[in-house]
N, C-alpha and C positions, 0 to 999 in steps of 0.2 A: 703605356705598360698595362698589361692585363693583371688586375689585382686578385684574380681567382687562382686557387691552387690548381695546377695542371691536373687533368682527370686521372692520369696514371698515378701521380703522387697522392691524389685525394683517396684513391682506392686503397693505398698502402697505409696512410697516416692513421686511420682508425684502428687497423689491425696492430700496428706497431705500438700505438698509444696503449691499447689494452694489454699487450704483452709486457710492456715496460711497467705499467701500474700493477699488474697482477703477479708477474714473475720476478721482477727485479726490485721494486720498492721494498718488499718484505726482507730482502737481504741487507738493506742499508744499515740497520743497527749493528751489523757485524763488521762494518768498515774498520773499526778500531783494531780488529784482530790482524789486519794486514792482508795484502793481496794473496800471499801464499796460502793462508788458511781458507780463503774463499775460492781458490782456483778450481777445486773439484766441482763445486756447485756451478761456477761460471762456465766451465767446460760442458757440463750437462746442459746448460741453457743454450750454449752455442750449437749443440747437436739438435736441440729443439727448433732453434731458428732455421737451421738447414732443412729440417723436415717440413717446416711450414712454408718453405720456398721464399724466405725473406733474406737470405744470405747475401752479404756484400752488395747492397742495392746500387751503389755507385759504379761498380766494376763492370767491364764489358762482359756480355753474355758468353763469349768464347772462353772466358776464364771462370765461369760459374756464377757471375753476378747478374744483376737485373738490368744493367745498362742504362740507368737513369741519366738524364741530362743534368747539368749543374743546378738549374732552377728546381728541377724535380727533387734532386737529392737534398738541396737546401731545405725543402719542406720536411723531408724525412729526418734530416740531421737535427732539426729543432726538437722533434719528438724524442730522438735518442739522447739529446742533451739533458733531458729531465731526470736521468739517473747516472751516477758515476760509472755504472757498469755497462750501459747499453751499447756504446760504440764498440767496445771490446766484444760483446756477445754477438754483434752483427758483423764482425770483421771489418769495421770501418775506422779503427783506431789509428791515431798517429803514433809513431812515424810510419807504421806499416802501409797506411793508405798512400802516403806520398812516395814511398819506395816502390810500391806496386805500380803507380803511375809512371815513374821513371823507367822501371824495367819494361813495362808494356810499350813505351814509346821509343826507348833507346837501347833496350837489351837485344843481344844477338839471340838467335834461336837456342843456342846452348845455354846462355844465361837465363833465358825464360824457362827452359825445362828444369834447370837445376835450382833456380832461386824463386822465380815468380810462381811457378805452378804450386809448389808446396805452401808458399805464402798465401796465395789466393784460396787454397783449401783450408787454411787455418792450422796446418800441421806444424808450422814453425812460426817464429816471430823474427823481427829484424830491428836494427837501430840505424841511426844516421849521425855521423861524426863530422861536425864542422867547427863548432865553437871551441875556442882555445882559451885557457886561463890567462895567457900572457898577451892576448890580442883583443881589441874591442870587437865584440860580437856584432856591432852595428856596421862594421866594415868588413864584409866577407871576402874582399879582394886582398886583405892583408893577413896572410897566414904564415905560420912558422913551419908547419908540417911539410915534409918533403916525400916525394915518391921518385926515386932515382932509378932510371932504367938501366938494367944490366942484361943485355941480350934480349931474351924473351921474358924477362922477369922485372917486376917493379919491387924495389926495396922501400917499404913505407916506414918512415920514422917521424915521430911527433907525439904530442900530448894533447888530448882533447878532453873537454869536460861538458857536463850537461848533455851527455849522449843518452838521451831518454830511452828507457826500456832495454838497456844493454844487458841487464841481468836476465839470463835465460834466452837471449837472442841467438840465432844461428849464424847470422852474418851482419856486418856493418857496411854501409856505403860511406866511404871516407872521402872528404875533400882534402886534397893535398897538392902542393905545388909540383908540377912536372916540368914547367917551362919558365924558369925564373927570369929569363932575359926578355920575355914578352911583355906587352902592355898589361897593366893590372888585371883587366877583365879576361885575359887570355892565358893566365899563368897556371891555373889550377885545373885538375881533372877529378872526376868521380871514379873511384876504384872500389870494387867489392872485395872485402876482406872477411873471410869466414872467421868466426870467433874461436875456432879451434886451431887457427894458424899459430905456429910458434912465434912468440914475440908479442902476441896480443895479450896484454896484461890488464885485467880488471882491477884498477888501483883501489877504488873505493866507491861506495854509494854516497852521494852528496845529500846530507839532510836538508830538507826544505822546511823552514820554520820549525826545526826540531824533529821533523819526521823523516827518517831515512827511506821509508817506502820499501817495496819489494817487488820483484818480477817486473811486469809491464809498468806498474805504477811507481817507477823509481827513476832516478837520474844518476849517471855514473861518470867518474873520471877514468879515462882509458889511456894507457901508455902503449904506443905502437913502437916496439923496440926491434927495428930491422925486420919487420914482417915481410916475408918474401911471397909474392903472389904472381901468377902468370899475367902477362900483358893482356891476355884475353879476358881478364877480369875488369878491364876498363870499360866504363859506360860512355858510348859516344866517342867523338874524336878527342885527341889529346889537346888539352887546353880549353875544352868546352864545358868544364865543370860549372863555371859561374852562369853560363847561359842556360844550362839544364836546371840549375837551382832556381833561377828566376822563373823559368817556365812552370815549375811546380808550385811556386809561391802563390800565384793568383788563385787557382782553385783551392789550394791549401788554406788560404785565408777565408775563403767562403765557407769551407768546412768548419774551421775554428769558430768563425763568427756566428754561424747558425747554431752550433753547439752551445756557445755562450748564451744565445737567446733562449735556448731550451733551459739552461741553468737559471737564467733570469726568471723565466715563467714559473719554474718550480719554486724558486726562492720567494717569488711574489705570492704564489699560492700559500706557502707556509706562513709568510708575513700576515696576509689577510686573515687566514684561519686563526692564527695566534691572537691577533688584535680583536677578532670577533668573539673569542672565547675567554680571554684572560681578564679576570676581575682585579681591579686595583683596590677595591673595597666592595662590600656586598652591593650588588646591583650596578656597580660602576665599571663599565667595560673600557679597556684600553682603546678600543675603536672609537670611543666617544671624544677623544682628545683631538683638538684642531691640528696639532702637529702630525699625528698619525694620518689623519684624513688628507692633509696636504702631501705627505710622502706617497700615499697610495695613488693620488691623482698624478703627481709628477712621474712616478715610476711607470704608471700605465701608459702615459704619453711617450716617455722616452724609450720604453721597450718596443712599442709599436713603431715608432720612428726608426729605431735601429733595424727592425725586421725589414721594413720597406727599403731602406738603404742597401741592405745586403741582397735582397731579391733583385733590386735594380742592377747592382754590380754583377750578379750571377747571370742575369738576362743579357747584359751587354757582352759578357765573355762568351756565352752560348752563341750569340748572334754575330758578333763582330770580332771576337778574339780579345786576348789580354791587353794588347797595346791600347786599344780603344777604351778599355775600362781602367786604365792605370790610376786616374784620379779617384774613381769610385772605390777601388781597392784600398788606396791610402786612407780615404775617409772612413771606411767601415772599420779598418784596423784599429784606429785610435778611438773612434766614437763608441763602438760596441764594447771595447775593452773597458772604457770608463763607465758605461752604463752597467756593465757586469759588476765592477767593483762597488759602485754606488748601491746597486740592488742588494748584493750580498751583505754589505756593511749595515744597511738599514734593516734587513731581515734579521740579522744577528742582534741588532740593538732592540728590536721589538721583542725578541725572544728573551732578552735579559741574560742571566747567567746560563740558561739553557742553550742559548745561541753559541756560546763559546765552548760548550761541551761537545762530545761526539755522539750525543743522543739524537741529533738530527744530522743530515749531510752538510749543513751550512758551514761548519768550521772546516770540514775536509775540503770543501770547494774553496773556501777563502784561502787556505794554505796553498792549494795547488793552482788556483787560477789568478792569484795576485800577479804571477809572472806574465799574464796576458798583456800587460802594458810594457813588457820588456822583450819577450821572444818574438821572432819573426820581424824584428825591427821595433825599437822603442818608440813610444808615442812621439817624442820630440823630433825624431828623424822623419817620420811620416808627415808631421805637421810642417816642418821646414821644407821638405821636398814639395809638398802640395802647394804651400804658400808661394814658393819660387815659381812653380809652373803657372799658377794663376796670375801672378804679377808680371810674368814675362809677356803676357798678352797686352799689358798696359805699357809696354816699352821699357820695363825695368830689366837691366842686364845683370 
């Protein structure tokens, strides 16, 4: 594996790093006001990003992006991870990024014109509805929601929660069972449901560690009460929902993990700067403590190891496809999520009371990123699956 940043990515990283530091870091003290209050400023930054030619680096050029490979975008995503606002300002934010990938690969020309084009331009936002309050999110083949076909219409009924960014979204991509008699992996389909459809009910925003959030930075419970949409809103073949979801997960985990590494690097910078400046007594720096020095050394090693693991996974997906990188993707999902949690926790500890305040982005990240060890498959599921695959080579059935 080549450990150098690809030339095209290297040319972008410096420009993006400067923009994030100069344009977005100054906005972070206003995080506590909520996303809605910041939206006018963030939309202005989005216009600047477009003018600079940095819009949607991961997206194909035909849709207005830069067409970076997964490895190239991984390098960019780390830089964007250094601010809570950057992915949004560059139109690389989940769940829109995953929905754009699905629409680009599986959408009909009409679906692309109606939903993908405005999403790629940043004119609208979207959400993704799969997880249900009554079903284990770790088993996406076990869904209650139904989409019953009546002629050329689907009637979508069910209840979803942790539908991220639903508030203000123009449409949802919904996973619902269309073929209940089929095998588990062939029962569900992905169906586009515009949020102005009759029966689409935004039941509530779900507070995360006491913070309800707003706009893009929120999670919602949605009731689908006999939402009627045309069959032409289905993505791909009937019963292909699980396969499409799995297809989007590999690159999606690369996006998440490199963003987390960017968060780690920023938290690490804050930790070191605090330790190097905080006096416990006149002339006695926090950085002089053995414990702090050990934390700094451990985190430096673990963050660097996490980065290399993610780049290896991205490289394998680029070169050989997701199937060949299956083990790598499982490894990075639980490994990087745990490095993230450890880094944030120690950065908060070094900041003391300041760390749990909203005067730095650390507490915001801690609230919003603790879920990293749960969503897209909890740590325990990835570890068990990886362990089974490894042991199978030793004859364990």
